[in-house]
mmJSON file of the N, C-alpha and C atoms, coordinates in Angstrom:
{"data_MODEL":{"atom_site":{
"group_PDB":["ATOM","ATOM","ATOM","ATOM","ATOM","ATOM","ATOM","ATOM","ATOM","ATOM","ATOM","ATOM","ATOM","ATOM","ATOM","ATOM","ATOM","ATOM","ATOM","ATOM","ATOM","ATOM","ATOM","ATOM","ATOM","ATOM","ATOM","ATOM","ATOM","ATOM","ATOM","ATOM","ATOM","ATOM","ATOM","ATOM","ATOM","ATOM","ATOM","ATOM","ATOM","ATOM","ATOM","ATOM","ATOM","ATOM","ATOM","ATOM","ATOM","ATOM","ATOM","ATOM","ATOM","ATOM","ATOM","ATOM","ATOM","ATOM","ATOM","ATOM","ATOM","ATOM","ATOM","ATOM","ATOM","ATOM","ATOM","ATOM","ATOM","ATOM","ATOM","ATOM","ATOM","ATOM","ATOM","ATOM","ATOM","ATOM","ATOM","ATOM","ATOM","ATOM","ATOM","ATOM","ATOM","ATOM","ATOM","ATOM","ATOM","ATOM","ATOM","ATOM","ATOM","ATOM","ATOM","ATOM","ATOM","ATOM","ATOM","ATOM","ATOM","ATOM","ATOM","ATOM","ATOM","ATOM","ATOM","ATOM","ATOM","ATOM","ATOM","ATOM","ATOM","ATOM","ATOM","ATOM","ATOM","ATOM","ATOM","ATOM","ATOM","ATOM","ATOM","ATOM","ATOM","ATOM","ATOM","ATOM","ATOM","ATOM","ATOM","ATOM","ATOM","ATOM","ATOM","ATOM","ATOM","ATOM","ATOM","ATOM","ATOM","ATOM","ATOM","ATOM","ATOM","ATOM","ATOM","ATOM","ATOM","ATOM","ATOM","ATOM","ATOM","ATOM","ATOM","ATOM","ATOM","ATOM","ATOM","ATOM","ATOM","ATOM","ATOM","ATOM","ATOM","ATOM","ATOM","ATOM","ATOM","ATOM","ATOM","ATOM","ATOM","ATOM","ATOM","ATOM","ATOM","ATOM","ATOM","ATOM","ATOM","ATOM","ATOM","ATOM","ATOM","ATOM","ATOM","ATOM","ATOM","ATOM","ATOM","ATOM","ATOM","ATOM","ATOM","ATOM","ATOM","ATOM","ATOM","ATOM","ATOM","ATOM","ATOM","ATOM","ATOM","ATOM","ATOM","ATOM","ATOM","ATOM","ATOM","ATOM","ATOM","ATOM","ATOM","ATOM","ATOM","ATOM","ATOM","ATOM","ATOM","ATOM","ATOM","ATOM","ATOM","ATOM","ATOM","ATOM","ATOM","ATOM","ATOM","ATOM","ATOM","ATOM","ATOM","ATOM","ATOM"],
"id":[1,2,3,4,5,6,7,8,9,10,11,12,13,14,15,16,17,18,19,20,21,22,23,24,25,26,27,28,29,30,31,32,33,34,35,36,37,38,39,40,41,42,43,44,45,46,47,48,49,50,51,52,53,54,55,56,57,58,59,60,61,62,63,64,65,66,67,68,69,70,71,72,73,74,75,76,77,78,79,80,81,82,83,84,85,86,87,88,89,90,91,92,93,94,95,96,97,98,99,100,101,102,103,104,105,106,107,108,109,110,111,112,113,114,115,116,117,118,119,120,121,122,123,124,125,126,127,128,129,130,131,132,133,134,135,136,137,138,139,140,141,142,143,144,145,146,147,148,149,150,151,152,153,154,155,156,157,158,159,160,161,162,163,164,165,166,167,168,169,170,171,172,173,174,175,176,177,178,179,180,181,182,183,184,185,186,187,188,189,190,191,192,193,194,195,196,197,198,199,200,201,202,203,204,205,206,207,208,209,210,211,212,213,214,215,216,217,218,219,220,221,222,223,224,225,226,227,228,229,230,231,232,233,234,235,236,237],
"type_symbol":["N","C","C","N","C","C","N","C","C","N","C","C","N","C","C","N","C","C","N","C","C","N","C","C","N","C","C","N","C","C","N","C","C","N","C","C","N","C","C","N","C","C","N","C","C","N","C","C","N","C","C","N","C","C","N","C","C","N","C","C","N","C","C","N","C","C","N","C","C","N","C","C","N","C","C","N","C","C","N","C","C","N","C","C","N","C","C","N","C","C","N","C","C","N","C","C","N","C","C","N","C","C","N","C","C","N","C","C","N","C","C","N","C","C","N","C","C","N","C","C","N","C","C","N","C","C","N","C","C","N","C","C","N","C","C","N","C","C","N","C","C","N","C","C","N","C","C","N","C","C","N","C","C","N","C","C","N","C","C","N","C","C","N","C","C","N","C","C","N","C","C","N","C","C","N","C","C","N","C","C","N","C","C","N","C","C","N","C","C","N","C","C","N","C","C","N","C","C","N","C","C","N","C","C","N","C","C","N","C","C","N","C","C","N","C","C","N","C","C","N","C","C","N","C","C","N","C","C","N","C","C","N","C","C","N","C","C"],
"label_atom_id":["N","CA","C","N","CA","C","N","CA","C","N","CA","C","N","CA","C","N","CA","C","N","CA","C","N","CA","C","N","CA","C","N","CA","C","N","CA","C","N","CA","C","N","CA","C","N","CA","C","N","CA","C","N","CA","C","N","CA","C","N","CA","C","N","CA","C","N","CA","C","N","CA","C","N","CA","C","N","CA","C","N","CA","C","N","CA","C","N","CA","C","N","CA","C","N","CA","C","N","CA","C","N","CA","C","N","CA","C","N","CA","C","N","CA","C","N","CA","C","N","CA","C","N","CA","C","N","CA","C","N","CA","C","N","CA","C","N","CA","C","N","CA","C","N","CA","C","N","CA","C","N","CA","C","N","CA","C","N","CA","C","N","CA","C","N","CA","C","N","CA","C","N","CA","C","N","CA","C","N","CA","C","N","CA","C","N","CA","C","N","CA","C","N","CA","C","N","CA","C","N","CA","C","N","CA","C","N","CA","C","N","CA","C","N","CA","C","N","CA","C","N","CA","C","N","CA","C","N","CA","C","N","CA","C","N","CA","C","N","CA","C","N","CA","C","N","CA","C","N","CA","C","N","CA","C","N","CA","C","N","CA","C","N","CA","C","N","CA","C","N","CA","C","N","CA","C"],
"label_alt_id":[null,null,null,null,null,null,null,null,null,null,null,null,null,null,null,null,null,null,null,null,null,null,null,null,null,null,null,null,null,null,null,null,null,null,null,null,null,null,null,null,null,null,null,null,null,null,null,null,null,null,null,null,null,null,null,null,null,null,null,null,null,null,null,null,null,null,null,null,null,null,null,null,null,null,null,null,null,null,null,null,null,null,null,null,null,null,null,null,null,null,null,null,null,null,null,null,null,null,null,null,null,null,null,null,null,null,null,null,null,null,null,null,null,null,null,null,null,null,null,null,null,null,null,null,null,null,null,null,null,null,null,null,null,null,null,null,null,null,null,null,null,null,null,null,null,null,null,null,null,null,null,null,null,null,null,null,null,null,null,null,null,null,null,null,null,null,null,null,null,null,null,null,null,null,null,null,null,null,null,null,null,null,null,null,null,null,null,null,null,null,null,null,null,null,null,null,null,null,null,null,null,null,null,null,null,null,null,null,null,null,null,null,null,null,null,null,null,null,null,null,null,null,null,null,null,null,null,null,null,null,null,null,null,null,null,null,null],
"label_comp_id":["MET","MET","MET","VAL","VAL","VAL","LEU","LEU","LEU","SER","SER","SER","LEU","LEU","LEU","ARG","ARG","ARG","SER","SER","SER","LYS","LYS","LYS","LEU","LEU","LEU","THR","THR","THR","LYS","LYS","LYS","TYR","TYR","TYR","GLU","GLU","GLU","GLU","GLU","GLU","THR","THR","THR","ARG","ARG","ARG","ILE","ILE","ILE","ILE","ILE","ILE","GLY","GLY","GLY","GLY","GLY","GLY","ARG","ARG","ARG","ALA","ALA","ALA","LEU","LEU","LEU","GLN","GLN","GLN","LEU","LEU","LEU","SER","SER","SER","MET","MET","MET","GLY","GLY","GLY","ALA","ALA","ALA","PHE","PHE","PHE","PRO","PRO","PRO","LEU","LEU","LEU","VAL","VAL","VAL","ARG","ARG","ARG","PRO","PRO","PRO","ASN","ASN","ASN","ALA","ALA","ALA","ASN","ASN","ASN","ASP","ASP","ASP","THR","THR","THR","SER","SER","SER","PHE","PHE","PHE","THR","THR","THR","LEU","LEU","LEU","ALA","ALA","ALA","LEU","LEU","LEU","ARG","ARG","ARG","GLU","GLU","GLU","PHE","PHE","PHE","LYS","LYS","LYS","ALA","ALA","ALA","GLY","GLY","GLY","VAL","VAL","VAL","LEU","LEU","LEU","PRO","PRO","PRO","ILE","ILE","ILE","VAL","VAL","VAL","ILE","ILE","ILE","ARG","ARG","ARG","ARG","ARG","ARG","ARG","ARG","ARG","TYR","TYR","TYR","PRO","PRO","PRO","ASP","ASP","ASP","ASN","ASN","ASN","THR","THR","THR","TYR","TYR","TYR","GLU","GLU","GLU","ASP","ASP","ASP","VAL","VAL","VAL","PRO","PRO","PRO","LEU","LEU","LEU","GLN","GLN","GLN","ASP","ASP","ASP","LEU","LEU","LEU","LEU","LEU","LEU","ARG","ARG","ARG","PRO","PRO","PRO","GLY","GLY","GLY"],
"label_asym_id":["A","A","A","A","A","A","A","A","A","A","A","A","A","A","A","A","A","A","A","A","A","A","A","A","A","A","A","A","A","A","A","A","A","A","A","A","A","A","A","A","A","A","A","A","A","A","A","A","A","A","A","A","A","A","A","A","A","A","A","A","A","A","A","A","A","A","A","A","A","A","A","A","A","A","A","A","A","A","A","A","A","A","A","A","A","A","A","A","A","A","A","A","A","A","A","A","A","A","A","A","A","A","A","A","A","A","A","A","A","A","A","A","A","A","A","A","A","A","A","A","A","A","A","A","A","A","A","A","A","A","A","A","A","A","A","A","A","A","A","A","A","A","A","A","A","A","A","A","A","A","A","A","A","A","A","A","A","A","A","A","A","A","A","A","A","A","A","A","A","A","A","A","A","A","A","A","A","A","A","A","A","A","A","A","A","A","A","A","A","A","A","A","A","A","A","A","A","A","A","A","A","A","A","A","A","A","A","A","A","A","A","A","A","A","A","A","A","A","A","A","A","A","A","A","A","A","A","A","A","A","A","A","A","A","A","A","A"],
"label_entity_id":["1","1","1","1","1","1","1","1","1","1","1","1","1","1","1","1","1","1","1","1","1","1","1","1","1","1","1","1","1","1","1","1","1","1","1","1","1","1","1","1","1","1","1","1","1","1","1","1","1","1","1","1","1","1","1","1","1","1","1","1","1","1","1","1","1","1","1","1","1","1","1","1","1","1","1","1","1","1","1","1","1","1","1","1","1","1","1","1","1","1","1","1","1","1","1","1","1","1","1","1","1","1","1","1","1","1","1","1","1","1","1","1","1","1","1","1","1","1","1","1","1","1","1","1","1","1","1","1","1","1","1","1","1","1","1","1","1","1","1","1","1","1","1","1","1","1","1","1","1","1","1","1","1","1","1","1","1","1","1","1","1","1","1","1","1","1","1","1","1","1","1","1","1","1","1","1","1","1","1","1","1","1","1","1","1","1","1","1","1","1","1","1","1","1","1","1","1","1","1","1","1","1","1","1","1","1","1","1","1","1","1","1","1","1","1","1","1","1","1","1","1","1","1","1","1","1","1","1","1","1","1","1","1","1","1","1","1"],
"label_seq_id":[1,1,1,2,2,2,3,3,3,4,4,4,5,5,5,6,6,6,7,7,7,8,8,8,9,9,9,10,10,10,11,11,11,12,12,12,13,13,13,14,14,14,15,15,15,16,16,16,17,17,17,18,18,18,19,19,19,20,20,20,21,21,21,22,22,22,23,23,23,24,24,24,25,25,25,26,26,26,27,27,27,28,28,28,29,29,29,30,30,30,31,31,31,32,32,32,33,33,33,34,34,34,35,35,35,36,36,36,37,37,37,38,38,38,39,39,39,40,40,40,41,41,41,42,42,42,43,43,43,44,44,44,45,45,45,46,46,46,47,47,47,48,48,48,49,49,49,50,50,50,51,51,51,52,52,52,53,53,53,54,54,54,55,55,55,56,56,56,57,57,57,58,58,58,59,59,59,60,60,60,61,61,61,62,62,62,63,63,63,64,64,64,65,65,65,66,66,66,67,67,67,68,68,68,69,69,69,70,70,70,71,71,71,72,72,72,73,73,73,74,74,74,75,75,75,76,76,76,77,77,77,78,78,78,79,79,79],
"pdbx_PDB_ins_code":[null,null,null,null,null,null,null,null,null,null,null,null,null,null,null,null,null,null,null,null,null,null,null,null,null,null,null,null,null,null,null,null,null,null,null,null,null,null,null,null,null,null,null,null,null,null,null,null,null,null,null,null,null,null,null,null,null,null,null,null,null,null,null,null,null,null,null,null,null,null,null,null,null,null,null,null,null,null,null,null,null,null,null,null,null,null,null,null,null,null,null,null,null,null,null,null,null,null,null,null,null,null,null,null,null,null,null,null,null,null,null,null,null,null,null,null,null,null,null,null,null,null,null,null,null,null,null,null,null,null,null,null,null,null,null,null,null,null,null,null,null,null,null,null,null,null,null,null,null,null,null,null,null,null,null,null,null,null,null,null,null,null,null,null,null,null,null,null,null,null,null,null,null,null,null,null,null,null,null,null,null,null,null,null,null,null,null,null,null,null,null,null,null,null,null,null,null,null,null,null,null,null,null,null,null,null,null,null,null,null,null,null,null,null,null,null,null,null,null,null,null,null,null,null,null,null,null,null,null,null,null,null,null,null,null,null,null],
"Cartn_x":[37.899,37.919,37.074,36.206,35.319,35.843,36.107,36.541,35.279,35.317,34.248,34.364,33.495,33.619,33.171,32.447,32.002,33.12,34.226,35.292,36.235,36.079,37.038,36.297,36.811,36.284,36.938,36.233,36.834,37.32,38.217,38.74,37.636,36.682,35.566,34.67,34.393,33.638,34.277,35.578,36.337,36.308,36.516,36.521,35.185,34.124,32.772,32.455,32.871,32.596,33.312,34.62,35.433,34.934,34.649,34.16,32.821,31.929,30.629,30.65,31.549,31.724,32.34,33.307,33.998,32.907,32.013,30.932,30.062,29.695,28.848,29.584,30.833,31.603,31.727,31.856,31.966,30.689,29.56,28.236,27.82,28.709,28.453,28.17,28.355,28.152,29.123,28.721,29.561,30.585,31.889,32.958,32.846,33.183,33.237,34.526,35.567,36.913,37.306,38.237,38.646,39.378,38.915,39.641,40.917,41.912,43.111,42.986,43.899,43.801,43.836,44.685,44.933,44.132,43.059,42.273,41.398,41.334,40.306,39.212,38.117,37.004,37.483,38.33,38.871,39.754,40.737,41.568,40.826,39.829,38.998,38.147,37.63,36.846,37.753,38.985,39.955,40.29,40.486,40.797,39.636,38.366,37.221,37.153,37.404,37.375,38.443,39.641,40.727,40.482,39.776,39.504,38.28,37.556,36.44,35.243,34.988,33.893,32.654,32.711,31.601,30.509,29.269,28.165,27.487,28.194,27.782,27.539,26.472,26.179,26.283,27.106,27.278,26.32,25.619,24.673,25.36,25.64,26.269,25.164,24.977,23.997,24.737,24.017,24.539,23.745,24.362,23.677,22.227,22.05,20.755,19.695,19.928,18.992,18.913,19.865,19.923,20.884,20.892,21.847,22.178,23.223,23.522,23.992,23.619,24.018,25.087,26.275,27.427,27.819,27.846,28.354,29.811,30.151,31.568,32.513,32.128,32.965,33.363,32.514,32.812,33.86,33.877,34.892,36.233,36.264,37.532,38.226,37.53,38.136,39.167,40.354,41.422,41.041,41.509,41.301,40.332],
"Cartn_y":[25.279,24.981,23.751,23.845,22.703,22.019,20.724,19.983,19.494,19.877,19.434,18.0,17.137,15.714,15.546,16.446,16.367,16.305,16.889,17.023,15.847,14.867,13.751,12.438,11.465,10.11,9.32,8.633,7.878,6.535,5.931,4.645,3.548,3.741,2.793,2.93,4.142,4.378,3.81,4.135,3.58,2.062,1.477,-0.016,-0.572,0.1,-0.474,-0.287,0.809,1.119,0.062,-0.155,-1.062,-2.477,-2.924,-4.289,-4.518,-3.562,-3.723,-3.779,-2.984,-2.998,-4.314,-4.854,-6.041,-7.185,-7.164,-8.193,-8.043,-6.889,-6.679,-7.244,-6.951,-7.452,-8.972,-9.557,-11.057,-11.734,-10.927,-11.438,-11.178,-10.582,-10.409,-8.975,-7.997,-6.571,-6.144,-5.226,-4.74,-3.839,-4.082,-3.17,-1.761,-0.764,0.626,1.093,0.234,0.516,-0.743,-0.511,-1.681,-2.659,-3.911,-4.932,-5.366,-5.669,-6.323,-7.823,-8.589,-9.939,-10.593,-9.989,-10.638,-9.982,-9.192,-8.487,-9.462,-9.271,-9.931,-8.952,-9.34,-8.416,-7.365,-7.628,-6.617,-5.573,-6.088,-5.128,-4.241,-4.823,-4.047,-2.988,-3.376,-2.378,-1.336,-1.676,-0.655,0.296,-0.212,0.676,1.542,1.022,1.873,2.999,2.697,3.638,4.747,4.386,5.323,6.19,5.641,6.416,7.363,7.177,8.064,7.884,6.73,6.447,5.875,5.609,4.987,5.949,5.699,6.617,6.357,6.71,6.324,7.607,7.61,8.665,8.055,8.704,8.23,8.935,8.221,8.81,8.747,9.909,10.027,10.398,9.497,9.699,10.319,11.173,11.857,11.481,11.713,11.316,11.96,13.107,13.784,13.34,12.204,11.551,12.297,13.202,13.845,13.114,13.457,12.838,13.763,13.437,14.203,13.203,13.494,12.658,13.356,12.659,13.257,12.412,12.968,12.162,11.797,10.625,10.101,10.998,11.498,12.413,13.646,14.161,15.368,15.061,13.83,13.436,13.103,12.681,12.296,13.514,14.617,15.835,16.353,16.722,17.252,18.636,18.978,20.355,20.401],
"Cartn_z":[14.394,13.02,12.736,11.788,11.452,10.201,10.288,9.079,8.338,7.066,6.234,5.788,6.273,5.891,4.407,3.878,2.558,1.512,1.851,0.854,0.847,1.729,1.819,1.882,1.061,1.081,2.162,3.088,4.125,3.616,4.35,3.937,3.966,4.823,4.873,3.637,3.261,2.021,0.821,0.74,-0.4,-0.435,0.664,0.724,0.35,0.835,0.558,-1.004,-1.59,-2.958,-3.838,-3.594,-4.408,-4.177,-3.014,-2.69,-3.325,-3.247,-3.888,-5.381,-5.954,-7.422,-7.879,-7.126,-7.417,-7.392,-6.402,-6.378,-7.625,-8.009,-9.195,-10.443,-10.553,-11.742,-11.738,-10.555,-10.451,-10.747,-10.618,-10.935,-12.422,-13.168,-14.593,-15.046,-14.188,-14.639,-15.658,-16.536,-17.638,-17.071,-17.422,-16.934,-17.557,-16.796,-17.232,-17.816,-17.611,-18.237,-19.058,-19.977,-20.795,-19.908,-19.886,-19.017,-19.685,-18.852,-19.331,-19.21,-19.846,-19.92,-18.473,-17.631,-16.276,-15.162,-15.5,-14.433,-13.676,-12.403,-11.592,-11.344,-10.766,-10.545,-9.584,-8.643,-7.708,-8.388,-9.211,-9.887,-10.859,-11.513,-12.457,-11.662,-10.533,-9.702,-9.196,-8.812,-8.341,-9.45,-10.666,-11.795,-12.135,-12.078,-12.286,-11.268,-10.035,-8.901,-9.186,-9.457,-9.702,-10.932,-11.924,-13.104,-12.906,-11.762,-11.477,-12.366,-12.81,-13.809,-13.163,-11.868,-11.157,-10.865,-11.377,-11.061,-9.726,-8.652,-7.329,-6.515,-5.675,-4.78,-3.347,-2.516,-1.14,-0.188,0.599,1.545,2.944,3.455,4.733,5.757,6.771,7.833,9.078,9.732,10.907,12.112,13.302,14.551,14.79,14.177,14.4,13.42,12.755,11.765,10.475,10.17,8.877,8.047,6.78,5.862,4.702,4.047,2.852,1.79,0.536,-0.607,-1.326,-1.467,-2.092,-3.288,-4.487,-5.648,-5.537,-5.894,-5.76,-6.506,-7.679,-8.472,-7.686,-6.827,-6.037,-4.973,-4.509,-3.507,-4.037,-5.306,-5.966,-6.599,-6.699,-7.271,-6.422,-6.939,-6.069,-5.63,-4.429,-3.905,-2.863],
"occupancy":[1.0,1.0,1.0,1.0,1.0,1.0,1.0,1.0,1.0,1.0,1.0,1.0,1.0,1.0,1.0,1.0,1.0,1.0,1.0,1.0,1.0,1.0,1.0,1.0,1.0,1.0,1.0,1.0,1.0,1.0,1.0,1.0,1.0,1.0,1.0,1.0,1.0,1.0,1.0,1.0,1.0,1.0,1.0,1.0,1.0,1.0,1.0,1.0,1.0,1.0,1.0,1.0,1.0,1.0,1.0,1.0,1.0,1.0,1.0,1.0,1.0,1.0,1.0,1.0,1.0,1.0,1.0,1.0,1.0,1.0,1.0,1.0,1.0,1.0,1.0,1.0,1.0,1.0,1.0,1.0,1.0,1.0,1.0,1.0,1.0,1.0,1.0,1.0,1.0,1.0,1.0,1.0,1.0,1.0,1.0,1.0,1.0,1.0,1.0,1.0,1.0,1.0,1.0,1.0,1.0,1.0,1.0,1.0,1.0,1.0,1.0,1.0,1.0,1.0,1.0,1.0,1.0,1.0,1.0,1.0,1.0,1.0,1.0,1.0,1.0,1.0,1.0,1.0,1.0,1.0,1.0,1.0,1.0,1.0,1.0,1.0,1.0,1.0,1.0,1.0,1.0,1.0,1.0,1.0,1.0,1.0,1.0,1.0,1.0,1.0,1.0,1.0,1.0,1.0,1.0,1.0,1.0,1.0,1.0,1.0,1.0,1.0,1.0,1.0,1.0,1.0,1.0,1.0,1.0,1.0,1.0,1.0,1.0,1.0,1.0,1.0,1.0,1.0,1.0,1.0,1.0,1.0,1.0,1.0,1.0,1.0,1.0,1.0,1.0,1.0,1.0,1.0,1.0,1.0,1.0,1.0,1.0,1.0,1.0,1.0,1.0,1.0,1.0,1.0,1.0,1.0,1.0,1.0,1.0,1.0,1.0,1.0,1.0,1.0,1.0,1.0,1.0,1.0,1.0,1.0,1.0,1.0,1.0,1.0,1.0,1.0,1.0,1.0,1.0,1.0,1.0,1.0,1.0,1.0,1.0,1.0,1.0],
"B_iso_or_equiv":[0.0,0.0,0.0,0.0,0.0,0.0,0.0,0.0,0.0,0.0,0.0,0.0,0.0,0.0,0.0,0.0,0.0,0.0,0.0,0.0,0.0,0.0,0.0,0.0,0.0,0.0,0.0,0.0,0.0,0.0,0.0,0.0,0.0,0.0,0.0,0.0,0.0,0.0,0.0,0.0,0.0,0.0,0.0,0.0,0.0,0.0,0.0,0.0,0.0,0.0,0.0,0.0,0.0,0.0,0.0,0.0,0.0,0.0,0.0,0.0,0.0,0.0,0.0,0.0,0.0,0.0,0.0,0.0,0.0,0.0,0.0,0.0,0.0,0.0,0.0,0.0,0.0,0.0,0.0,0.0,0.0,0.0,0.0,0.0,0.0,0.0,0.0,0.0,0.0,0.0,0.0,0.0,0.0,0.0,0.0,0.0,0.0,0.0,0.0,0.0,0.0,0.0,0.0,0.0,0.0,0.0,0.0,0.0,0.0,0.0,0.0,0.0,0.0,0.0,0.0,0.0,0.0,0.0,0.0,0.0,0.0,0.0,0.0,0.0,0.0,0.0,0.0,0.0,0.0,0.0,0.0,0.0,0.0,0.0,0.0,0.0,0.0,0.0,0.0,0.0,0.0,0.0,0.0,0.0,0.0,0.0,0.0,0.0,0.0,0.0,0.0,0.0,0.0,0.0,0.0,0.0,0.0,0.0,0.0,0.0,0.0,0.0,0.0,0.0,0.0,0.0,0.0,0.0,0.0,0.0,0.0,0.0,0.0,0.0,0.0,0.0,0.0,0.0,0.0,0.0,0.0,0.0,0.0,0.0,0.0,0.0,0.0,0.0,0.0,0.0,0.0,0.0,0.0,0.0,0.0,0.0,0.0,0.0,0.0,0.0,0.0,0.0,0.0,0.0,0.0,0.0,0.0,0.0,0.0,0.0,0.0,0.0,0.0,0.0,0.0,0.0,0.0,0.0,0.0,0.0,0.0,0.0,0.0,0.0,0.0,0.0,0.0,0.0,0.0,0.0,0.0,0.0,0.0,0.0,0.0,0.0,0.0],
"pdbx_formal_charge":[null,null,null,null,null,null,null,null,null,null,null,null,null,null,null,null,null,null,null,null,null,null,null,null,null,null,null,null,null,null,null,null,null,null,null,null,null,null,null,null,null,null,null,null,null,null,null,null,null,null,null,null,null,null,null,null,null,null,null,null,null,null,null,null,null,null,null,null,null,null,null,null,null,null,null,null,null,null,null,null,null,null,null,null,null,null,null,null,null,null,null,null,null,null,null,null,null,null,null,null,null,null,null,null,null,null,null,null,null,null,null,null,null,null,null,null,null,null,null,null,null,null,null,null,null,null,null,null,null,null,null,null,null,null,null,null,null,null,null,null,null,null,null,null,null,null,null,null,null,null,null,null,null,null,null,null,null,null,null,null,null,null,null,null,null,null,null,null,null,null,null,null,null,null,null,null,null,null,null,null,null,null,null,null,null,null,null,null,null,null,null,null,null,null,null,null,null,null,null,null,null,null,null,null,null,null,null,null,null,null,null,null,null,null,null,null,null,null,null,null,null,null,null,null,null,null,null,null,null,null,null,null,null,null,null,null,null],
"auth_seq_id":[1,1,1,2,2,2,3,3,3,4,4,4,5,5,5,6,6,6,7,7,7,8,8,8,9,9,9,10,10,10,11,11,11,12,12,12,13,13,13,14,14,14,15,15,15,16,16,16,17,17,17,18,18,18,19,19,19,20,20,20,21,21,21,22,22,22,23,23,23,24,24,24,25,25,25,26,26,26,27,27,27,28,28,28,29,29,29,30,30,30,31,31,31,32,32,32,33,33,33,34,34,34,35,35,35,36,36,36,37,37,37,38,38,38,39,39,39,40,40,40,41,41,41,42,42,42,43,43,43,44,44,44,45,45,45,46,46,46,47,47,47,48,48,48,49,49,49,50,50,50,51,51,51,52,52,52,53,53,53,54,54,54,55,55,55,56,56,56,57,57,57,58,58,58,59,59,59,60,60,60,61,61,61,62,62,62,63,63,63,64,64,64,65,65,65,66,66,66,67,67,67,68,68,68,69,69,69,70,70,70,71,71,71,72,72,72,73,73,73,74,74,74,75,75,75,76,76,76,77,77,77,78,78,78,79,79,79],
"auth_comp_id":["MET","MET","MET","VAL","VAL","VAL","LEU","LEU","LEU","SER","SER","SER","LEU","LEU","LEU","ARG","ARG","ARG","SER","SER","SER","LYS","LYS","LYS","LEU","LEU","LEU","THR","THR","THR","LYS","LYS","LYS","TYR","TYR","TYR","GLU","GLU","GLU","GLU","GLU","GLU","THR","THR","THR","ARG","ARG","ARG","ILE","ILE","ILE","ILE","ILE","ILE","GLY","GLY","GLY","GLY","GLY","GLY","ARG","ARG","ARG","ALA","ALA","ALA","LEU","LEU","LEU","GLN","GLN","GLN","LEU","LEU","LEU","SER","SER","SER","MET","MET","MET","GLY","GLY","GLY","ALA","ALA","ALA","PHE","PHE","PHE","PRO","PRO","PRO","LEU","LEU","LEU","VAL","VAL","VAL","ARG","ARG","ARG","PRO","PRO","PRO","ASN","ASN","ASN","ALA","ALA","ALA","ASN","ASN","ASN","ASP","ASP","ASP","THR","THR","THR","SER","SER","SER","PHE","PHE","PHE","THR","THR","THR","LEU","LEU","LEU","ALA","ALA","ALA","LEU","LEU","LEU","ARG","ARG","ARG","GLU","GLU","GLU","PHE","PHE","PHE","LYS","LYS","LYS","ALA","ALA","ALA","GLY","GLY","GLY","VAL","VAL","VAL","LEU","LEU","LEU","PRO","PRO","PRO","ILE","ILE","ILE","VAL","VAL","VAL","ILE","ILE","ILE","ARG","ARG","ARG","ARG","ARG","ARG","ARG","ARG","ARG","TYR","TYR","TYR","PRO","PRO","PRO","ASP","ASP","ASP","ASN","ASN","ASN","THR","THR","THR","TYR","TYR","TYR","GLU","GLU","GLU","ASP","ASP","ASP","VAL","VAL","VAL","PRO","PRO","PRO","LEU","LEU","LEU","GLN","GLN","GLN","ASP","ASP","ASP","LEU","LEU","LEU","LEU","LEU","LEU","ARG","ARG","ARG","PRO","PRO","PRO","GLY","GLY","GLY"],
"auth_asym_id":["A","A","A","A","A","A","A","A","A","A","A","A","A","A","A","A","A","A","A","A","A","A","A","A","A","A","A","A","A","A","A","A","A","A","A","A","A","A","A","A","A","A","A","A","A","A","A","A","A","A","A","A","A","A","A","A","A","A","A","A","A","A","A","A","A","A","A","A","A","A","A","A","A","A","A","A","A","A","A","A","A","A","A","A","A","A","A","A","A","A","A","A","A","A","A","A","A","A","A","A","A","A","A","A","A","A","A","A","A","A","A","A","A","A","A","A","A","A","A","A","A","A","A","A","A","A","A","A","A","A","A","A","A","A","A","A","A","A","A","A","A","A","A","A","A","A","A","A","A","A","A","A","A","A","A","A","A","A","A","A","A","A","A","A","A","A","A","A","A","A","A","A","A","A","A","A","A","A","A","A","A","A","A","A","A","A","A","A","A","A","A","A","A","A","A","A","A","A","A","A","A","A","A","A","A","A","A","A","A","A","A","A","A","A","A","A","A","A","A","A","A","A","A","A","A","A","A","A","A","A","A","A","A","A","A","A","A"],
"auth_atom_id":["N","CA","C","N","CA","C","N","CA","C","N","CA","C","N","CA","C","N","CA","C","N","CA","C","N","CA","C","N","CA","C","N","CA","C","N","CA","C","N","CA","C","N","CA","C","N","CA","C","N","CA","C","N","CA","C","N","CA","C","N","CA","C","N","CA","C","N","CA","C","N","CA","C","N","CA","C","N","CA","C","N","CA","C","N","CA","C","N","CA","C","N","CA","C","N","CA","C","N","CA","C","N","CA","C","N","CA","C","N","CA","C","N","CA","C","N","CA","C","N","CA","C","N","CA","C","N","CA","C","N","CA","C","N","CA","C","N","CA","C","N","CA","C","N","CA","C","N","CA","C","N","CA","C","N","CA","C","N","CA","C","N","CA","C","N","CA","C","N","CA","C","N","CA","C","N","CA","C","N","CA","C","N","CA","C","N","CA","C","N","CA","C","N","CA","C","N","CA","C","N","CA","C","N","CA","C","N","CA","C","N","CA","C","N","CA","C","N","CA","C","N","CA","C","N","CA","C","N","CA","C","N","CA","C","N","CA","C","N","CA","C","N","CA","C","N","CA","C","N","CA","C","N","CA","C","N","CA","C","N","CA","C","N","CA","C","N","CA","C","N","CA","C","N","CA","C"],
"pdbx_PDB_model_num":[1,1,1,1,1,1,1,1,1,1,1,1,1,1,1,1,1,1,1,1,1,1,1,1,1,1,1,1,1,1,1,1,1,1,1,1,1,1,1,1,1,1,1,1,1,1,1,1,1,1,1,1,1,1,1,1,1,1,1,1,1,1,1,1,1,1,1,1,1,1,1,1,1,1,1,1,1,1,1,1,1,1,1,1,1,1,1,1,1,1,1,1,1,1,1,1,1,1,1,1,1,1,1,1,1,1,1,1,1,1,1,1,1,1,1,1,1,1,1,1,1,1,1,1,1,1,1,1,1,1,1,1,1,1,1,1,1,1,1,1,1,1,1,1,1,1,1,1,1,1,1,1,1,1,1,1,1,1,1,1,1,1,1,1,1,1,1,1,1,1,1,1,1,1,1,1,1,1,1,1,1,1,1,1,1,1,1,1,1,1,1,1,1,1,1,1,1,1,1,1,1,1,1,1,1,1,1,1,1,1,1,1,1,1,1,1,1,1,1,1,1,1,1,1,1,1,1,1,1,1,1,1,1,1,1,1,1]
}}}
């Protein structure tokens, strides 16, 4: 049985996406969800991630020097 990696977001990819977006927000990027009064850049990035509004494509590289580009929305979709 072959497990399709395309259908699942790894914890490392999730951490990199949220951390990178938190950095962007701390540098002045416009938030994609309505900020609350007590939001930090991390909590705002986490809310954006959970809402599925980040326009990100993940490039997965494989040992044979090939890669695939997977839109984040495809990985967050249930099923």
